[in-house]
Backbone atoms as SQL, in Angstrom:
CREATE TABLE atoms (id INTEGER PRIMARY KEY, chain TEXT, resi INTEGER, resn TEXT, atom TEXT, x REAL, y REAL, z REAL);
INSERT INTO atoms VALUES
  (1, 'A', 1, 'MET', 'N', 1.170, -132.248, -62.231),
  (2, 'A', 1, 'MET', 'CA', 1.677, -132.523, -60.978),
  (3, 'A', 1, 'MET', 'C', 3.048, -132.115, -60.970),
  (4, 'A', 2, 'LYS', 'N', 4.232, -132.539, -61.818),
  (5, 'A', 2, 'LYS', 'CA', 5.220, -132.220, -61.544),
  (6, 'A', 2, 'LYS', 'C', 5.333, -130.447, -61.271),
  (7, 'A', 3, 'ARG', 'N', 4.740, -129.574, -62.089),
  (8, 'A', 3, 'ARG', 'CA', 4.720, -128.219, -62.234),
  (9, 'A', 3, 'ARG', 'C', 4.234, -127.772, -60.376),
  (10, 'A', 4, 'GLN', 'N', 3.443, -128.765, -60.201),
  (11, 'A', 4, 'GLN', 'CA', 2.865, -128.606, -58.238),
  (12, 'A', 4, 'GLN', 'C', 3.990, -128.732, -57.607),
  (13, 'A', 5, 'LYS', 'N', 4.445, -129.753, -57.491),
  (14, 'A', 5, 'LYS', 'CA', 5.622, -129.988, -56.289),
  (15, 'A', 5, 'LYS', 'C', 6.649, -128.742, -56.918),
  (16, 'A', 6, 'GLY', 'N', 7.346, -128.144, -57.641),
  (17, 'A', 6, 'GLY', 'CA', 7.876, -126.921, -57.891),
  (18, 'A', 6, 'GLY', 'C', 7.964, -126.075, -57.398),
  (19, 'A', 7, 'ILE', 'N', 6.246, -125.813, -57.288),
  (20, 'A', 7, 'ILE', 'CA', 5.312, -124.341, -56.546),
  (21, 'A', 7, 'ILE', 'C', 5.627, -124.802, -55.086),
  (22, 'A', 8, 'MET', 'N', 5.301, -126.117, -54.564),
  (23, 'A', 8, 'MET', 'CA', 5.661, -126.046, -53.453),
  (24, 'A', 8, 'MET', 'C', 7.052, -125.915, -52.681),
  (25, 'A', 9, 'ASP', 'N', 7.671, -126.726, -53.658),
  (26, 'A', 9, 'ASP', 'CA', 8.890, -126.466, -53.293),
  (27, 'A', 9, 'ASP', 'C', 9.880, -124.999, -53.094),
  (28, 'A', 10, 'GLN', 'N', 9.245, -124.108, -53.811),
  (29, 'A', 10, 'GLN', 'CA', 9.577, -122.766, -53.965),
  (30, 'A', 10, 'GLN', 'C', 9.030, -122.212, -52.640),
  (31, 'A', 11, 'LEU', 'N', 7.584, -122.673, -52.559),
  (32, 'A', 11, 'LEU', 'CA', 7.289, -121.861, -51.362),
  (33, 'A', 11, 'LEU', 'C', 7.816, -121.867, -49.850),
  (34, 'A', 12, 'LEU', 'N', 8.247, -123.445, -49.770),
  (35, 'A', 12, 'LEU', 'CA', 8.850, -123.602, -48.209),
  (36, 'A', 12, 'LEU', 'C', 10.403, -122.932, -48.491),
  (37, 'A', 13, 'VAL', 'N', 10.652, -122.772, -49.648),
  (38, 'A', 13, 'VAL', 'CA', 12.217, -122.248, -49.518),
  (39, 'A', 13, 'VAL', 'C', 11.623, -120.360, -49.212),
  (40, 'A', 14, 'ARG', 'N', 11.173, -119.913, -49.691),
  (41, 'A', 14, 'ARG', 'CA', 10.510, -118.822, -49.650),
  (42, 'A', 14, 'ARG', 'C', 9.931, -118.138, -48.414),
  (43, 'A', 15, 'ALA', 'N', 9.268, -119.218, -47.584),
  (44, 'A', 15, 'ALA', 'CA', 8.809, -119.046, -46.712),
  (45, 'A', 15, 'ALA', 'C', 9.390, -119.716, -44.992),
  (46, 'A', 16, 'ASP', 'N', 10.826, -119.795, -45.445),
  (47, 'A', 16, 'ASP', 'CA', 11.670, -120.694, -44.754),
  (48, 'A', 16, 'ASP', 'C', 11.236, -121.248, -43.548),
  (49, 'A', 17, 'LEU', 'N', 10.558, -122.110, -43.772),
  (50, 'A', 17, 'LEU', 'CA', 9.436, -123.002, -43.171),
  (51, 'A', 17, 'LEU', 'C', 10.478, -124.481, -42.362),
  (52, 'A', 18, 'PRO', 'N', 10.309, -124.594, -40.973),
  (53, 'A', 18, 'PRO', 'CA', 11.211, -125.790, -40.871),
  (54, 'A', 18, 'PRO', 'C', 10.204, -127.150, -40.927),
  (55, 'A', 19, 'GLY', 'N', 10.517, -128.228, -41.128),
  (56, 'A', 19, 'GLY', 'CA', 9.221, -129.196, -41.359),
  (57, 'A', 19, 'GLY', 'C', 10.018, -130.318, -42.105),
  (58, 'A', 20, 'GLU', 'N', 8.782, -130.966, -42.320),
  (59, 'A', 20, 'GLU', 'CA', 8.991, -132.457, -42.792),
  (60, 'A', 20, 'GLU', 'C', 9.101, -132.048, -44.374),
  (61, 'A', 21, 'PRO', 'N', 10.124, -132.665, -45.011),
  (62, 'A', 21, 'PRO', 'CA', 10.020, -132.639, -46.660),
  (63, 'A', 21, 'PRO', 'C', 8.946, -132.782, -47.498),
  (64, 'A', 22, 'LEU', 'N', 8.803, -132.752, -48.743),
  (65, 'A', 22, 'LEU', 'CA', 7.850, -133.266, -49.128),
  (66, 'A', 22, 'LEU', 'C', 7.816, -134.953, -49.591),
  (67, 'A', 23, 'PRO', 'N', 6.893, -135.355, -49.812),
  (68, 'A', 23, 'PRO', 'CA', 7.084, -136.560, -49.913),
  (69, 'A', 23, 'PRO', 'C', 7.961, -137.062, -51.359),
  (70, 'A', 24, 'GLY', 'N', 8.752, -138.107, -50.917),
  (71, 'A', 24, 'GLY', 'CA', 10.081, -138.399, -52.251),
  (72, 'A', 24, 'GLY', 'C', 10.706, -137.428, -52.074),
  (73, 'A', 25, 'VAL', 'N', 11.141, -136.347, -50.845),
  (74, 'A', 25, 'VAL', 'CA', 12.664, -135.367, -51.044),
  (75, 'A', 25, 'VAL', 'C', 13.371, -136.158, -50.672),
  (76, 'A', 26, 'PRO', 'N', 14.517, -135.799, -50.912),
  (77, 'A', 26, 'PRO', 'CA', 15.585, -136.957, -49.967),
  (78, 'A', 26, 'PRO', 'C', 15.540, -136.030, -48.821),
  (79, 'A', 27, 'LEU', 'N', 15.990, -136.528, -47.451),
  (80, 'A', 27, 'LEU', 'CA', 16.722, -135.790, -46.234),
  (81, 'A', 27, 'LEU', 'C', 17.887, -136.662, -45.879),
  (82, 'A', 28, 'VAL', 'N', 18.553, -135.155, -45.132),
  (83, 'A', 28, 'VAL', 'CA', 19.849, -136.207, -44.873),
  (84, 'A', 28, 'VAL', 'C', 20.269, -135.144, -43.609),
  (85, 'A', 29, 'GLU', 'N', 20.432, -136.146, -42.062),
  (86, 'A', 29, 'GLU', 'CA', 20.840, -135.554, -41.336),
  (87, 'A', 29, 'GLU', 'C', 22.449, -136.119, -40.553),
  (88, 'A', 30, 'LEU', 'N', 23.034, -135.329, -40.717),
  (89, 'A', 30, 'LEU', 'CA', 24.615, -135.397, -39.770),
  (90, 'A', 30, 'LEU', 'C', 23.934, -135.819, -38.348),
  (91, 'A', 31, 'MET', 'N', 24.455, -137.069, -37.939),
  (92, 'A', 31, 'MET', 'CA', 24.652, -136.908, -36.556),
  (93, 'A', 31, 'MET', 'C', 26.090, -136.922, -35.756),
  (94, 'A', 32, 'ASN', 'N', 26.722, -135.932, -35.748),
  (95, 'A', 32, 'ASN', 'CA', 28.153, -135.940, -34.942),
  (96, 'A', 32, 'ASN', 'C', 29.076, -136.321, -36.280),
  (97, 'A', 33, 'ASP', 'N', 30.113, -136.883, -36.344),
  (98, 'A', 33, 'ASP', 'CA', 30.682, -137.266, -37.526),
  (99, 'A', 33, 'ASP', 'C', 31.110, -138.539, -37.536),
  (100, 'A', 34, 'HIS', 'N', 30.153, -139.626, -36.862),
  (101, 'A', 34, 'HIS', 'CA', 29.953, -140.917, -36.732),
  (102, 'A', 34, 'HIS', 'C', 28.666, -141.445, -37.622),
  (103, 'A', 35, 'ARG', 'N', 27.531, -140.533, -38.019),
  (104, 'A', 35, 'ARG', 'CA', 26.286, -141.225, -38.443),
  (105, 'A', 35, 'ARG', 'C', 25.449, -140.678, -39.132),
  (106, 'A', 36, 'VAL', 'N', 24.876, -141.065, -40.191),
  (107, 'A', 36, 'VAL', 'CA', 24.344, -140.397, -41.225),
  (108, 'A', 36, 'VAL', 'C', 23.004, -140.453, -41.773),
  (109, 'A', 37, 'LEU', 'N', 22.035, -140.590, -41.546),
  (110, 'A', 37, 'LEU', 'CA', 20.823, -141.034, -42.049),
  (111, 'A', 37, 'LEU', 'C', 20.579, -140.185, -42.984),
  (112, 'A', 38, 'ILE', 'N', 19.904, -141.349, -44.496),
  (113, 'A', 38, 'ILE', 'CA', 19.374, -140.357, -45.289),
  (114, 'A', 38, 'ILE', 'C', 18.157, -141.063, -45.854),
  (115, 'A', 39, 'GLU', 'N', 17.104, -140.029, -45.688),
  (116, 'A', 39, 'GLU', 'CA', 15.861, -140.466, -45.828),
  (117, 'A', 39, 'GLU', 'C', 15.405, -140.387, -47.300),
  (118, 'A', 40, 'ASN', 'N', 14.343, -141.327, -47.933),
  (119, 'A', 40, 'ASN', 'CA', 13.817, -140.986, -49.165),
  (120, 'A', 40, 'ASN', 'C', 14.637, -141.239, -49.892),
  (121, 'A', 41, 'HIS', 'N', 15.702, -142.276, -50.197),
  (122, 'A', 41, 'HIS', 'CA', 16.894, -142.685, -50.951),
  (123, 'A', 41, 'HIS', 'C', 16.259, -143.872, -52.066),
  (124, 'A', 42, 'ARG', 'N', 17.123, -143.985, -53.021),
  (125, 'A', 42, 'ARG', 'CA', 16.837, -145.120, -54.097),
  (126, 'A', 42, 'ARG', 'C', 17.769, -145.961, -54.428),
  (127, 'A', 43, 'GLY', 'N', 18.295, -146.289, -53.793),
  (128, 'A', 43, 'GLY', 'CA', 19.173, -147.408, -53.466),
  (129, 'A', 43, 'GLY', 'C', 20.776, -147.278, -53.618),
  (130, 'A', 44, 'VAL', 'N', 21.417, -147.976, -52.903),
  (131, 'A', 44, 'VAL', 'CA', 23.140, -147.583, -53.011),
  (132, 'A', 44, 'VAL', 'C', 23.497, -147.693, -54.542),
  (133, 'A', 45, 'THR', 'N', 24.479, -147.184, -54.827),
  (134, 'A', 45, 'THR', 'CA', 25.330, -146.983, -56.425),
  (135, 'A', 45, 'THR', 'C', 26.839, -147.584, -56.037),
  (136, 'A', 46, 'LEU', 'N', 27.320, -147.357, -55.062),
  (137, 'A', 46, 'LEU', 'CA', 28.587, -147.519, -54.456),
  (138, 'A', 46, 'LEU', 'C', 28.917, -148.107, -52.825),
  (139, 'A', 47, 'TYR', 'N', 29.626, -148.791, -52.836),
  (140, 'A', 47, 'TYR', 'CA', 29.577, -149.633, -51.279),
  (141, 'A', 47, 'TYR', 'C', 30.975, -149.881, -51.124),
  (142, 'A', 48, 'LYS', 'N', 32.043, -148.801, -50.495),
  (143, 'A', 48, 'LYS', 'CA', 33.275, -149.111, -49.978),
  (144, 'A', 48, 'LYS', 'C', 33.432, -148.585, -48.759),
  (145, 'A', 49, 'THR', 'N', 34.482, -148.986, -47.894),
  (146, 'A', 49, 'THR', 'CA', 34.782, -148.543, -46.898),
  (147, 'A', 49, 'THR', 'C', 35.359, -147.554, -46.456),
  (148, 'A', 50, 'THR', 'N', 35.564, -146.539, -47.805),
  (149, 'A', 50, 'THR', 'CA', 36.205, -145.300, -47.724),
  (150, 'A', 50, 'THR', 'C', 34.783, -144.032, -48.356),
  (151, 'A', 51, 'GLU', 'N', 33.886, -144.682, -49.297),
  (152, 'A', 51, 'GLU', 'CA', 32.714, -143.975, -49.792),
  (153, 'A', 51, 'GLU', 'C', 31.614, -145.079, -50.083),
  (154, 'A', 52, 'ILE', 'N', 30.514, -144.285, -49.677),
  (155, 'A', 52, 'ILE', 'CA', 29.206, -145.111, -49.973),
  (156, 'A', 52, 'ILE', 'C', 28.456, -143.812, -51.080),
  (157, 'A', 53, 'ARG', 'N', 27.962, -144.288, -52.070),
  (158, 'A', 53, 'ARG', 'CA', 26.972, -143.462, -53.041),
  (159, 'A', 53, 'ARG', 'C', 25.519, -144.116, -52.795),
  (160, 'A', 54, 'VAL', 'N', 24.637, -143.034, -52.585),
  (161, 'A', 54, 'VAL', 'CA', 23.274, -143.437, -52.258),
  (162, 'A', 54, 'VAL', 'C', 22.465, -142.695, -53.807),
  (163, 'A', 55, 'ARG', 'N', 21.552, -143.246, -54.334),
  (164, 'A', 55, 'ARG', 'CA', 21.289, -142.468, -55.598),
  (165, 'A', 55, 'ARG', 'C', 19.869, -141.724, -54.620),
  (166, 'A', 56, 'VAL', 'N', 19.461, -140.542, -55.020),
  (167, 'A', 56, 'VAL', 'CA', 18.246, -139.771, -54.303),
  (168, 'A', 56, 'VAL', 'C', 17.665, -139.103, -55.800),
  (169, 'A', 57, 'ARG', 'N', 16.253, -138.371, -55.857),
  (170, 'A', 57, 'ARG', 'CA', 15.435, -137.945, -56.589),
  (171, 'A', 57, 'ARG', 'C', 16.646, -137.268, -57.615),
  (172, 'A', 58, 'TYR', 'N', 17.357, -136.497, -57.339),
  (173, 'A', 58, 'TYR', 'CA', 17.999, -135.356, -58.420),
  (174, 'A', 58, 'TYR', 'C', 19.484, -135.783, -58.684),
  (175, 'A', 59, 'GLY', 'N', 19.601, -137.025, -58.043),
  (176, 'A', 59, 'GLY', 'CA', 21.656, -137.287, -58.464),
  (177, 'A', 59, 'GLY', 'C', 21.800, -138.332, -57.476),
  (178, 'A', 60, 'GLU', 'N', 23.195, -137.635, -56.634),
  (179, 'A', 60, 'GLU', 'CA', 23.709, -138.857, -55.725),
  (180, 'A', 60, 'GLU', 'C', 23.969, -138.269, -54.720),
  (181, 'A', 61, 'ILE', 'N', 24.018, -138.895, -53.299),
  (182, 'A', 61, 'ILE', 'CA', 24.917, -138.275, -52.213),
  (183, 'A', 61, 'ILE', 'C', 26.198, -139.017, -52.090),
  (184, 'A', 62, 'SER', 'N', 26.830, -138.643, -51.930),
  (185, 'A', 62, 'SER', 'CA', 28.320, -139.227, -51.698),
  (186, 'A', 62, 'SER', 'C', 28.795, -138.941, -49.971),
  (187, 'A', 63, 'VAL', 'N', 28.542, -140.190, -49.374),
  (188, 'A', 63, 'VAL', 'CA', 29.270, -140.502, -48.250),
  (189, 'A', 63, 'VAL', 'C', 31.379, -140.411, -48.234),
  (190, 'A', 64, 'CYS', 'N', 31.627, -139.998, -47.520),
  (191, 'A', 64, 'CYS', 'CA', 32.998, -140.541, -47.941),
  (192, 'A', 64, 'CYS', 'C', 33.989, -140.352, -46.328),
  (193, 'A', 65, 'GLY', 'N', 34.811, -141.369, -46.118),
  (194, 'A', 65, 'GLY', 'CA', 35.184, -141.174, -44.890),
  (195, 'A', 65, 'GLY', 'C', 36.342, -142.502, -44.399),
  (196, 'A', 66, 'SER', 'N', 35.941, -143.103, -43.141),
  (197, 'A', 66, 'SER', 'CA', 36.926, -144.331, -42.989),
  (198, 'A', 66, 'SER', 'C', 36.119, -145.319, -42.172),
  (199, 'A', 67, 'ASN', 'N', 36.073, -146.547, -42.324),
  (200, 'A', 67, 'ASN', 'CA', 35.243, -147.779, -42.049),
  (201, 'A', 67, 'ASN', 'C', 33.989, -147.401, -41.674),
  (202, 'A', 68, 'LEU', 'N', 33.269, -147.037, -42.813),
  (203, 'A', 68, 'LEU', 'CA', 31.692, -146.585, -43.077),
  (204, 'A', 68, 'LEU', 'C', 31.331, -148.006, -43.511),
  (205, 'A', 69, 'GLU', 'N', 30.016, -148.046, -42.822),
  (206, 'A', 69, 'GLU', 'CA', 29.133, -149.198, -43.459),
  (207, 'A', 69, 'GLU', 'C', 27.942, -148.649, -43.227),
  (208, 'A', 70, 'MET', 'N', 26.930, -149.610, -43.584),
  (209, 'A', 70, 'MET', 'CA', 25.332, -149.506, -43.789),
  (210, 'A', 70, 'MET', 'C', 25.371, -150.203, -42.403),
  (211, 'A', 71, 'ALA', 'N', 24.629, -149.403, -41.550),
  (212, 'A', 71, 'ALA', 'CA', 24.458, -149.881, -39.875),
  (213, 'A', 71, 'ALA', 'C', 22.796, -150.456, -40.384),
  (214, 'A', 72, 'CYS', 'N', 21.983, -149.699, -41.014),
  (215, 'A', 72, 'CYS', 'CA', 20.668, -150.505, -41.243),
  (216, 'A', 72, 'CYS', 'C', 19.991, -149.539, -42.285),
  (217, 'A', 73, 'MET', 'N', 19.468, -150.023, -43.463),
  (218, 'A', 73, 'MET', 'CA', 18.541, -149.451, -44.460),
  (219, 'A', 73, 'MET', 'C', 17.558, -150.481, -44.741),
  (220, 'A', 74, 'THR', 'N', 16.049, -150.156, -45.026),
  (221, 'A', 74, 'THR', 'CA', 15.033, -150.026, -45.522),
  (222, 'A', 74, 'THR', 'C', 14.717, -149.233, -46.753),
  (223, 'A', 75, 'GLY', 'N', 13.557, -149.863, -46.914),
  (224, 'A', 75, 'GLY', 'CA', 13.001, -148.812, -48.255),
  (225, 'A', 75, 'GLY', 'C', 13.073, -147.702, -48.491),
  (226, 'A', 76, 'ARG', 'N', 13.069, -146.793, -47.056),
  (227, 'A', 76, 'ARG', 'CA', 12.966, -145.577, -47.307),
  (228, 'A', 76, 'ARG', 'C', 14.206, -145.069, -46.337),
  (229, 'A', 77, 'GLN', 'N', 14.754, -145.598, -45.648),
  (230, 'A', 77, 'GLN', 'CA', 15.926, -144.896, -44.874),
  (231, 'A', 77, 'GLN', 'C', 17.044, -145.600, -44.821),
  (232, 'A', 78, 'LEU', 'N', 18.400, -144.956, -44.962),
  (233, 'A', 78, 'LEU', 'CA', 19.527, -145.417, -44.746),
  (234, 'A', 78, 'LEU', 'C', 20.457, -144.902, -44.000),
  (235, 'A', 79, 'VAL', 'N', 21.082, -145.976, -42.591),
  (236, 'A', 79, 'VAL', 'CA', 21.923, -145.364, -41.522),
  (237, 'A', 79, 'VAL', 'C', 23.165, -145.461, -42.084),
  (238, 'A', 80, 'ILE', 'N', 24.293, -144.728, -42.070),
  (239, 'A', 80, 'ILE', 'CA', 25.657, -144.971, -42.333),
  (240, 'A', 80, 'ILE', 'C', 26.366, -145.139, -41.270),
  (241, 'A', 81, 'THR', 'N', 27.422, -145.585, -41.043),
  (242, 'A', 81, 'THR', 'CA', 28.081, -145.272, -39.571),
  (243, 'A', 81, 'THR', 'C', 29.541, -145.240, -39.896),
  (244, 'A', 82, 'GLY', 'N', 30.755, -144.721, -39.502),
  (245, 'A', 82, 'GLY', 'CA', 31.858, -144.763, -39.091),
  (246, 'A', 82, 'GLY', 'C', 32.656, -143.763, -39.032),
  (247, 'A', 83, 'ASN', 'N', 33.857, -143.263, -39.799),
  (248, 'A', 83, 'ASN', 'CA', 34.347, -141.566, -39.448),
  (249, 'A', 83, 'ASN', 'C', 34.103, -141.235, -40.579),
  (250, 'A', 84, 'ILE', 'N', 33.200, -140.170, -40.534),
  (251, 'A', 84, 'ILE', 'CA', 32.840, -138.966, -41.706),
  (252, 'A', 84, 'ILE', 'C', 33.751, -138.045, -41.506),
  (253, 'A', 85, 'LEU', 'N', 34.691, -137.943, -43.162),
  (254, 'A', 85, 'LEU', 'CA', 35.137, -136.691, -43.575),
  (255, 'A', 85, 'LEU', 'C', 33.867, -136.079, -44.624),
  (256, 'A', 86, 'SER', 'N', 33.482, -135.762, -44.863),
  (257, 'A', 86, 'SER', 'CA', 32.462, -135.203, -46.264),
  (258, 'A', 86, 'SER', 'C', 31.351, -136.158, -46.373),
  (259, 'A', 87, 'ILE', 'N', 30.811, -135.113, -46.973),
  (260, 'A', 87, 'ILE', 'CA', 28.758, -135.359, -47.685),
  (261, 'A', 87, 'ILE', 'C', 28.970, -134.670, -48.549),
  (262, 'A', 88, 'ASN', 'N', 28.308, -135.162, -50.003),
  (263, 'A', 88, 'ASN', 'CA', 28.469, -134.160, -50.905),
  (264, 'A', 88, 'ASN', 'C', 27.387, -134.914, -52.200),
  (265, 'A', 89, 'VAL', 'N', 26.795, -133.702, -52.756),
  (266, 'A', 89, 'VAL', 'CA', 25.400, -133.702, -53.349),
  (267, 'A', 89, 'VAL', 'C', 26.116, -133.842, -54.927),
  (268, 'A', 90, 'MET', 'N', 25.576, -134.606, -55.346),
  (269, 'A', 90, 'MET', 'CA', 25.970, -134.919, -56.527),
  (270, 'A', 90, 'MET', 'C', 24.980, -134.947, -57.731),
  (271, 'A', 91, 'ARG', 'N', 24.443, -133.752, -58.732),
  (272, 'A', 91, 'ARG', 'CA', 23.193, -133.606, -59.320),
  (273, 'A', 91, 'ARG', 'C', 23.332, -134.316, -60.384),
  (274, 'A', 92, 'GLY', 'N', 22.618, -134.948, -60.962),
  (275, 'A', 92, 'GLY', 'CA', 22.503, -135.479, -62.387),
  (276, 'A', 92, 'GLY', 'C', 23.902, -136.362, -62.694),
  (277, 'A', 93, 'SER', 'N', 24.351, -136.119, -63.215),
  (278, 'A', 93, 'SER', 'CA', 25.781, -136.904, -64.408),
  (279, 'A', 93, 'SER', 'C', 26.776, -135.993, -63.987),
  (280, 'A', 94, 'CYS', 'N', 28.147, -136.783, -63.611),
  (281, 'A', 94, 'CYS', 'CA', 29.315, -135.861, -63.307),
  (282, 'A', 94, 'CYS', 'C', 30.169, -136.402, -64.435),
  (283, 'A', 95, 'LYS', 'N', 29.666, -137.370, -65.158),
  (284, 'A', 95, 'LYS', 'CA', 30.260, -137.688, -66.517),
  (285, 'A', 95, 'LYS', 'C', 30.486, -136.803, -67.427);
């Protein structure tokens, strides 16, 4: 099954098709510089007003800024609001 997902990922990249991600694949949408939507997350690992880290399938997404807060969180989606300065993808362990 793992090999099959890898093949699907490669096909989507090579075909350059817009659309929905595969099930379980994280999707990050930046809506102006005050709101971020993260879909298919696996929980919050750090919560401060200057940084929120969210676990995803391949590592973590770090949202940095000021006055950050989680406006809405469900099992699948997380909305972060505030003054967003950067969004970083951290694959695997940074230690």
